[in-house]
C-alpha positions in Angstrom: -45.3 18.2 -24.9 -46.6 21.0 -22.7 -43.1 22.4 -22.1 -42.3 22.3 -25.8 -45.3 24.4 -26.8 -44.6 26.9 -24.0 -41.0 27.2 -25.1 -42.1 27.7 -28.7 -44.6 30.4 -27.8 -42.1 32.2 -25.6 -39.4 32.0 -28.3 -41.8 33.3 -30.9 -43.0 36.2 -28.7 -39.5 37.3 -27.8 -38.3 37.0 -31.4 -41.2 39.0 -32.7 -40.8 41.7 -30.0 -37.1 42.0 -30.8 -37.8 42.4 -34.5 -40.4 45.0 -33.9 -38.2 47.0 -31.5 -35.4 46.8 -34.0 -37.5 48.3 -36.7 -38.7 51.1 -34.4 -35.1 51.7 -33.3 -34.0 52.3 -36.9 -36.7 54.9 -37.5 -36.0 56.5 -34.2 -32.3 56.6 -35.0 -32.9 58.1 -38.4 -35.0 60.8 -36.8 -32.3 61.5 -34.2 -29.7 61.7 -36.9 -31.8 64.2 -38.8 -32.2 66.3 -35.6 -28.5 66.2 -34.8 -27.0 66.9 -38.2 -29.9 68.5 -40.1 -29.2 66.1 -43.0 -32.0 64.7 -45.0 -32.9 61.1 -44.1 -35.9 60.7 -46.4 -34.0 58.5 -48.8 -32.9 56.2 -46.0 -36.4 56.0 -44.6 -37.8 55.0 -47.9 -35.1 52.5 -48.6 -35.5 50.9 -45.2 -39.3 50.8 -45.6 -38.9 49.0 -49.0 -36.5 46.6 -47.4 -38.8 45.8 -44.5 -41.7 45.4 -46.9 -39.8 42.9 -49.0 -38.8 40.9 -45.9 -42.4 40.9 -44.6 -43.7 39.8 -48.0 -41.2 37.0 -48.2 -42.0 35.9 -44.7 -45.8 35.8 -45.4 -45.4 34.3 -48.8 -43.2 31.5 -47.4 -46.1 30.2 -45.3 -48.3 30.2 -48.4 -45.6 28.5 -50.5 -45.4 25.6 -48.0 -49.2 25.4 -48.0 -49.3 25.3 -51.8 -46.7 22.5 -52.0 -48.3 20.4 -49.3 -51.8 20.6 -50.8 -51.0 20.9 -54.5 -51.8 23.6 -56.9 -55.0 23.6 -59.0 -54.1 23.7 -62.7 -57.2 23.8 -64.8 -59.6 21.3 -63.3 -57.1 18.9 -62.0 -55.1 19.4 -58.7 -51.4 18.8 -59.1 -50.1 16.9 -56.1 -46.4 17.3 -55.0 -44.2 14.4 -55.9 -42.3 12.3 -53.4 -39.2 14.5 -54.1 -41.1 17.6 -52.9 -42.0 16.2 -49.5 -39.4 17.3 -47.0 -37.7 14.9 -44.6 -39.5 16.7 -41.8 -42.9 15.9 -43.3 -41.8 12.3 -43.7 -40.7 12.2 -40.0 -44.1 13.6 -38.9 -45.9 11.0 -41.0 -43.8 8.2 -39.4 -44.5 9.6 -35.9 -48.2 9.9 -36.4 -48.3 6.4 -37.8 -46.4 5.0 -34.8 -48.7 6.8 -32.4 -51.8 5.3 -34.0 -50.4 1.7 -33.7 
């Protein structure tokens, strides 16, 4: 189990670093393009910023969406629990594994 968590951490760190460096590379490239050609790049900078903002919003909302579905949404005074159909097969596997570990 120790190797798996180390692999997960390394994979997450490298992936995050590559994403950040990619974003920096785009802005650096737009600046270099402007310097070389004297063409305006403001539109592309704004368009790329909007694209990155949408991607980040979706990424962050995705985590909250999973949390909402796992724990239910409060509607009025009654919490609405997800049905059996909403529970993913991964969650079912985790439940089976934890049940077998306790036995």
